[in-house]
N, C-alpha and C positions, 0 to 999 in steps of 0.2 A: 504493499499500498505505499502510495505516494505521500510524505508529509507535507502537510500545508498550514496555514496559518488559521485562527479561527475567525468569526467574523470581530470579535473585539479587539484581536490582535492588529487584523488590517485597519478598524478603525481609530486605532493607536497610532500605525504609521501614519494615517493622513493627516491627524491631529497635529504631527509634529512639523508640518509646512506650513501650518496656518499664521501667519504674522499676527504680532501684537498690535491691537486694535484694529484687525481687520473687520469689514463687515460680510458677514457668511450666512448664505440660507443652506440649508440641508434637507436633504430631499428625505420624503416620508417612509420611514421604516428602517432598513438596515443604517442608511447614512445618519440617523439621528445619533445614532452610537457616537459619532465624532464629537460631541460636545462635552463627553464626559473625561477625554481626556486632553484636554488643554495641559501642554506644559506648566510647569512651576514659572511664573513670572510674565506669564504671556495671557493676556484676555481677548478672546474675541467677542464681536458685539453680533446676537445671533438676532438675524431677520428671519418671519414670518408669512406668507403669503396672505394669510388672511388678516394682517395689520397688527402685528407686534414686533419692534425693536428693542433688543436687549431684555429678551426674556431669559430664565436662569434654570434650574433643576427642577424635576418632577416634584411636587408637593409629596408629603408622607400620607400614604395612604388612608383613607377617610378624612382629608381635610382638602380634598380638592375643591377648585371651584370651578365647577363646569360652565361657566361662562369666560373662563380664562382658558382657553384651548390655542394650540399650534395648528397648522395646517392639516396635520395628521389628526386630528380630532382628541390630542392626549394634553391632559391637564399640565399647565407650566406654573411657574412662579415668576415673580418680576425682579430685577435687579435696579438699585437706584438709578434712576435717570430714565425708565423705560418709555416707551411712548405707546398709543394707540393710532390706529390713524384707519380712513376707508380702504375697502380692498382696492380700489381704483387708484388711492395715493400710493398702495404699496406696490402696483404694478408698476407705474411712473416711475418708482424708485429702481425696479428691476431693467425697465426698459431704456431708463436715462442712462445707464452703465453706473450707479453707485454702489453697486455690490462690488466687493474685490473677489470673494471665492463663492463659487456655488459646489457643492458636492454632492453626485447623484449616484444611484445605484444604476445598472445595466444588464440587457438581455445581451446585447452585443454592441462593440465598439470595432469600428474599421481603422485599417493604417493610416488613412487621410484624416481622423479624427471625428468621422461621421458617429451618432450615438442613435441607437435602439434602445429605449427602456420603457418603451409601452407597447402591449399587444392587443389584440381583437381576437374573438372566441371564447372557447372554453378556457374560464381560467384568466382570461383577460380584463382589460381595465374599458370603459366605455370612450376615452377619447385620449388623447396626448396632456392634457391641461395645462399648467402652468411652465410643466419643464421646458415647452419651446420657447418660453420667454427669457426663463434662468439662463439657457446654454447660448444665447445669444447678448444676454445683458450683463452678465459677470463679466469683470476683466478676467478670470479664470475660472475653467472648468475642471472640475476631477472626477474623476470615476472609481468607487469601491465596488469591488466584485469579487466572487469566484473565480478562479482563472478558466473552469470549464463549468458546463451543466450537470445537472444530475445524471445525465445519461453520457456523461464524458467527452461530449461534443465541446469544442474550442470556441468560447466566448471572444476571442480578438481574433479578428478576419480581416480577410483582404478587403471585402466588401459585406455589408451589413446587406442581411435577406429580410429583415423584419421592418415593418415601418418605421421612418426616422423619426425621430425627436428632434435633431439639429444637423446641420451640414458643419464637417469640419470646424466643432467647435471645441472636443476635448482636447486638453493639453497633456494629462496625465493620468496613467491608472495606476489604480492599487488595488493587486489581486493577492489571494492565497498564497502566490507562489513568487510572485516579483513586483516591482517597479518599474514601470514602462512609460516614457516620454514618447509623444508623438512630435515629430518633427519633420518639416521637409515631405511630409506623405508618409513618413515610414515608422515603425515600431524600433525606439531606440531604448534597448536594456542599458538601466541605472543599477538595480540590485535584484538579485534571486537570492532564496533561501539556500545557504552554502552546502546542504546535502544532495542538492538537484544541479546535476550536469547540465551544460547548456542544450548538449543533444537531446537531453529530456525533455526541458522545458521546452523547445522548439519542437518537439513532436507534441505537445500540448496547444500549439500555440497556431492560429488558423494563418496568420502573415507571417511574412519573413521578420525575424528579429535582427537587428544592426547593433553591433557591437564597436563601435569607434573610439573606444577606449575602455580604462579598466572597469570592471563591473563590482559594484560593492556588495559584501553580504548584507543580505535582510536579516537584521536581528532585532528581535522586540522581545518586551519581557514577558512572563507566565501571566496571564491576565483569565 
């Protein structure tokens, strides 16, 4: 069995690259975990599409205020200086380029940066939603994901086959096996699990991995 990172470890690794004071939107579900792992001495300002800026940790069970939720309908708390606003103003922030980072999940990522993170049909969602605004409004778009599907098929491909969320929008992918940048229409390998050979990683990747320089060992804490 190939060793891999847990979702928490992937989220931890992605959190290490968020700059102090960055305005950040986290996708619904798995990406929300990134907020738990802000490095000591750094603080991100989290934005949610339904109209809150600078929300905090989930409240203790039984103390939730269900009028105070994020876009994923999960209860949140507020940090000092938090603000509320209409969702139209929230999307004006997104579309106006006022977010530094958006971190999303993915079904597929193409080597040119195309992203597919929604689907239709059985088990799908009814529409692409606000992700299409986020991927073209945020200054930097990162993806966190398993490296392969539950069936063992690559999620990083030469071209996406599912409906696109955005075109040429992703700049970095954090997977359960590696950290990969997208530069010049190519997958550029930056970090990989030390126990995994380059050939083994390539066999699990649908697009070609380019290695222009040293590859750092992907080391994360036990979480």
